[in-house]
C-alpha positions in Angstrom: 73.2 148.9 26.3 76.3 149.7 28.3 75.4 151.0 31.8 75.0 154.8 31.7 77.0 157.3 33.7 75.7 159.4 36.5 75.2 162.4 34.1 72.4 160.5 32.3 69.8 161.3 34.9 66.8 160.8 32.5 68.0 157.4 31.3 68.7 156.3 34.9 65.2 157.4 35.9 63.7 155.4 33.0 65.8 152.3 33.8 64.5 152.6 37.3 60.9 152.7 36.1 61.6 149.8 33.8 62.7 147.6 36.7 66.3 147.4 35.6 67.5 149.2 38.8 66.6 147.9 42.3 67.6 151.0 44.2 70.4 153.6 44.6 73.1 153.6 47.2 73.6 156.5 49.6 76.3 157.7 47.2 73.7 157.8 44.4 75.1 154.7 42.5 72.5 152.5 40.9 72.1 148.8 42.0 71.2 147.0 38.8 68.8 144.0 38.6 71.1 141.1 38.1 68.7 139.5 35.7 69.4 142.3 33.2 73.2 142.6 33.6 74.8 140.5 31.0 75.6 137.1 32.5 79.0 135.5 32.1 80.6 134.4 29.8 80.1 137.8 28.0 82.2 137.6 24.9 84.7 135.6 22.9 86.5 135.6 19.6 87.1 132.6 17.2 90.6 132.9 15.8 93.3 130.4 14.8 90.8 127.6 15.0 89.8 128.1 18.6 87.8 130.4 20.9 89.5 132.8 23.2 87.9 134.9 26.0 87.2 138.5 25.0 87.1 140.0 21.5 90.5 141.7 21.5 92.8 139.4 19.6 95.3 137.5 21.8 96.3 134.4 19.9 99.1 134.4 17.4 100.1 138.0 18.3 103.6 139.3 17.8 105.2 141.5 20.4 104.4 144.5 18.2 100.7 143.4 18.1 100.6 143.3 21.9 102.5 146.5 22.4 100.3 148.4 19.9 97.0 147.0 21.4 98.2 148.1 24.8 99.1 151.6 23.4 95.8 151.8 21.6 93.8 151.2 24.8 95.9 153.7 26.7 95.3 156.3 24.0 91.5 155.7 24.1 91.5 155.8 27.9 93.3 159.2 27.7 90.5 160.5 25.4 87.9 159.2 27.8 89.3 161.3 30.6 90.1 164.3 28.4 88.3 167.6 29.2 88.4 171.1 27.9 89.4 174.2 30.0 86.0 174.3 31.6 86.0 170.7 32.6 83.6 169.5 29.9 84.5 166.1 28.4 85.8 166.0 24.8 83.7 162.9 24.2 80.2 162.5 25.7 76.7 161.1 25.2 74.6 162.5 23.7 77.3 163.7 21.3 76.2 167.3 21.6 77.3 167.3 25.2 80.9 166.9 24.0 83.3 169.9 24.2 84.0 170.6 20.5 87.5 171.9 20.4 89.8 172.6 17.4 91.3 169.2 18.0 88.1 167.2 18.0 86.7 169.1 15.0 89.9 168.2 13.2 89.3 164.6 14.2 85.8 164.6 12.7 87.3 165.5 9.3 89.7 162.6 9.0 88.9 158.9 9.0 89.6 156.6 11.9 92.0 154.6 9.8 94.0 157.7 8.9 94.0 158.8 12.5 95.5 155.4 13.5 98.2 155.7 10.8 99.0 159.2 12.0 99.5 157.8 15.5 102.0 155.3 14.1 99.9 152.1 14.4 100.9 149.3 12.0 99.4 146.2 13.7 96.8 144.3 11.6 95.2 143.3 14.9 94.7 147.0 15.9 93.2 147.9 12.5 90.9 144.8 12.6 89.6 145.6 16.1 89.0 149.3 15.2 87.1 148.3 12.1 85.0 145.7 13.9 84.0 148.3 16.5 83.0 150.9 13.9 81.0 148.3 12.0 79.4 147.1 15.2 78.1 150.5 16.4 77.8 152.4 13.2 77.5 149.9 10.4 80.4 151.6 8.7 83.9 150.7 7.8 86.6 152.5 9.8 88.0 154.0 6.6 84.6 155.8 6.2 84.0 156.6 9.9 85.3 159.9 11.2 88.1 159.6 13.8 85.9 161.5 16.2 83.2 158.8 16.0 85.8 156.0 16.1 87.3 157.4 19.3 83.9 158.1 20.7 83.1 154.4 20.6 85.8 153.9 23.3 85.8 157.3 25.1 82.1 158.4 25.1 80.8 156.3 28.0 81.7 156.5 31.7 79.3 154.1 33.3 79.2 153.8 37.1 77.2 151.4 39.3 77.4 149.7 42.7 77.3 146.2 41.3 78.7 146.7 37.8 81.8 148.2 36.1 82.2 150.7 33.2 81.5 148.8 30.0 79.2 146.2 31.6 76.2 145.6 29.4 72.4 145.6 30.1 70.7 143.1 27.8 67.4 141.3 27.4 66.2 138.2 25.5 64.1 140.5 23.2 67.0 142.9 22.8 66.3 146.6 22.9 62.7 145.7 22.1 62.5 145.5 25.9 63.2 149.2 26.2 60.8 150.1 23.4 58.0 148.1 25.1 58.7 150.0 28.4 58.6 153.3 26.6 55.3 152.4 24.9 53.6 151.7 28.2 53.4 155.5 28.8 51.5 156.0 25.5 48.9 153.1 25.7 45.6 154.2 24.2 47.2 157.1 22.4 48.9 155.3 19.5 47.2 155.4 16.2 48.1 152.4 14.0 47.2 151.7 10.3 47.7 155.3 9.5 50.2 157.0 7.2 51.4 160.6 7.8 52.0 162.3 4.5 52.5 166.0 5.3 53.5 168.2 8.3 53.3 171.9 7.9 53.1 175.2 9.8 49.7 176.6 10.2 48.4 180.0 11.3 48.7 181.3 14.9 51.8 179.3 15.7 50.0 176.0 15.2 51.1 172.9 13.3 49.0 170.7 11.0 49.7 167.0 10.6 47.9 165.1 7.8 47.5 161.4 7.6 45.5 158.7 5.8 43.7 155.9 7.5 44.4 152.5 6.0 41.6 150.9 4.1 39.7 154.1 3.7 39.8 157.3 1.6 39.6 159.4 4.7 42.2 162.1 5.4 42.6 163.3 8.9 44.2 166.6 10.0 45.5 167.1 13.5 46.0 170.7 14.7 48.7 170.8 17.4 50.6 173.4 19.4 53.8 171.4 19.2 54.9 168.4 17.1 57.9 166.2 17.9 59.1 164.4 14.8 61.0 161.2 15.8 61.6 160.4 12.2 64.8 160.1 10.2 65.8 162.8 7.8 65.0 160.9 4.6 61.4 160.8 5.9 61.4 164.4 7.0 62.5 165.3 3.5 59.1 164.1 2.2 56.9 165.3 5.1 58.4 168.8 5.3 58.4 169.6 1.6 59.1 173.3 2.1 62.1 172.9 4.3 65.4 173.8 2.7 68.1 171.5 3.9 70.9 169.4 2.5 69.5 166.0 3.4 72.2 164.3 1.2 74.6 164.8 4.1 72.7 162.1 6.0 73.6 158.5 4.9 72.3 155.3 6.4 73.9 151.9 6.8 72.0 148.8 5.5 72.1 145.7 7.6 71.2 142.0 7.4 70.0 140.3 10.6 69.1 136.7 10.9 67.7 134.4 13.6 68.8 130.8 13.7 66.7 128.4 15.8 68.8 125.4 16.7 67.8 122.0 18.1 70.9 122.1 20.3 73.5 124.7 21.2 76.5 124.4 18.8 79.7 123.0 20.4 83.0 124.7 19.9 85.6 123.2 17.6 88.1 123.3 20.5 86.1 122.3 23.6 82.7 122.1 25.1 82.5 125.5 26.7 79.0 127.1 26.8 78.2 129.9 24.3 79.0 133.4 25.3 76.5 136.3 24.9 78.6 137.8 22.1 80.4 135.4 19.8 82.7 137.0 17.2 84.6 135.4 14.3 87.9 137.1 13.5 88.1 138.6 10.0 84.5 137.6 9.1 82.3 139.8 6.9 79.7 139.4 9.6 79.9 140.5 13.2 79.2 137.1 14.6 76.2 136.3 16.7 74.4 137.0 20.0 73.1 134.1 22.0 69.5 135.4 22.4 68.8 132.8 25.1 71.8 133.9 27.2 69.8 135.7 29.8 67.3 132.8 30.3 67.6 131.3 33.8 66.5 127.8 33.0 68.9 125.1 34.4 68.5 123.0 31.2 67.8 124.3 27.8 68.5 122.5 24.6 67.0 124.7 21.9 68.7 128.0 21.4 68.2 131.1 19.1 71.3 132.8 17.7 71.0 136.3 16.2 73.5 136.9 13.5 74.5 140.4 12.4 76.1 141.6 9.2 76.3 145.3 8.3 76.3 145.7 4.5 79.2 148.1 4.6 81.8 147.1 2.0 80.4 149.5 -0.6 78.3 152.7 -0.8 74.9 152.3 1.0 72.8 152.8 -2.1 74.8 150.2 -4.0 74.6 147.7 -1.0 70.9 148.2 -0.7 70.4 147.4 -4.4 72.5 144.3 -4.1 70.7 143.1 -1.0 67.3 143.7 -2.6 68.3 141.7 -5.7 69.7 138.7 -3.7 67.6 135.6 -3.0 67.0 134.7 0.6 68.6 131.3 0.1 71.9 133.1 -0.9 71.9 135.0 2.4 71.2 131.8 4.3 74.1 130.0 2.7 76.4 132.9 3.4 75.4 132.8 7.1 75.9 129.0 7.3 79.2 129.1 5.5 80.5 131.8 7.9 79.4 130.0 11.1 80.7 126.6 9.9 84.2 128.0 10.4 83.6 127.7 14.1 80.7 125.1 14.2 81.3 122.6 11.3 78.0 120.7 12.0 75.8 123.7 12.7 73.7 123.0 9.5 72.5 119.8 11.0 71.1 121.6 14.0 69.2 124.4 12.2 65.4 124.2 12.6 64.7 127.6 11.2 66.7 130.5 9.7 64.9 133.8 9.2 66.6 136.7 7.5 65.7 140.4 7.7 67.0 143.3 5.7 67.1 146.8 7.2 67.8 149.2 4.4 68.4 152.3 6.6 69.4 150.7 9.9 71.4 153.6 11.3 73.0 156.9 10.4 76.6 156.8 9.4 79.1 159.1 11.2 81.1 159.8 8.1 83.8 162.4 7.8 82.7 165.9 8.8 79.2 164.7 9.7 79.2 165.3 13.5 80.6 168.8 13.4 79.1 169.8 10.0 76.5 172.5 9.4 73.9 170.1 7.9 73.5 168.2 11.2 73.3 171.5 13.1 70.6 172.8 10.8 68.6 169.6 10.9 68.4 169.9 14.7 66.9 173.4 14.7 63.2 173.7 15.7 60.9 175.4 13.2 59.4 178.5 14.8 59.0 176.8 18.2 56.3 174.5 16.9 58.1 171.6 15.1 60.9 169.7 17.0 63.2 166.9 15.9 64.2 163.8 17.8 65.9 161.0 16.0 69.2 159.3 16.6 70.4 160.4 13.1 70.9 163.8 14.6 73.8 162.3 16.6 75.2 158.8 16.9 73.1 155.7 16.3 72.8 154.4 19.8 69.9 154.1 22.3 71.2 156.8 24.6 71.3 159.3 21.8 67.8 158.6 20.6 66.4 158.7 24.2 67.9 162.0 25.0 67.1 163.8 21.8 63.6 164.6 23.1 65.1 166.7 25.9 65.4 169.6 23.4 61.7 170.1 24.0 60.5 173.0 26.2 59.8 171.8 29.8 56.3 173.2 29.5 54.2 173.0 26.3 
């Protein structure tokens, strides 16, 4: 997670409770725990047969490529600093804190690719980088991502810290599972497992009824509550709230494939013996490369490593890609992964001890054209008679900060 800005008071408080922040300076800047700030080297790109530092293409660039990459970043920096007449940022997290103006509403209704073309960009390097970023955060091709969401990737965060810079990343060996575990500590003893909720409905006297079945029994349990917070995606809400009239078809979800490769030894570069970076990207790959999941370990010597490989299944429509993935044998996925990584690590197959593959059919909501400023998303956020509230990242952008802050729609006192 990129370090949050000072406006994210709830997130900063949570990170402080989670031990990610040591203290705050007199100016109010957080001092982050160095164990959780991403260690160097942070990222690299495999291109033209070698690794380069950073994931913005540098090798084999023409003068036009370099000029356009520089102009692209200046354009994004301008959007990051842009505010409306009242001083509200045009792009913010959560997304509903953005100042929606006629300009940004128009941006939400064209694709990021079309926006770049309108701005006169022609460089293949610019279009590859923009597409990589959209696939990385949204699981969606830039041609299907709204220009608002594409720009937001670069302009929506303004992190500040005493010992880190904007864009620096917090990360943990267990990924964002670290954050989920910290959140769960506040609910220990109150989580019911082996239970399936099948209906949520309004009851008399402004109460809400939640029905669930206990696994292994025929028992149905009804909970009568004053307030219910549904942190469930819309395709689940569609089934739980059968009487709610809403166009759920406006919500689409990106399928992903994620794999963990356990290696006997860290793979060496084709070009030199530099250590792995945290994020390792292959230029013009169907995948997003891999994270070195052992990057934050502090052991002096470590032979065995775990690489986490990511691939959004984004080249077709989500339903089609889910069906294709479901029909594919795991061995086919494994061979695809190995073939991709062999471009940079020709002998990686000899080092693999284990290769596990997961498919996530609805990994994240897709910010397609018109979604952010559309009526369907606005309607889905609305509470039902002050008793049923909604808090899922598909009501905004598919990032942790969005999911975390969605529950702030709740009344301060129940």
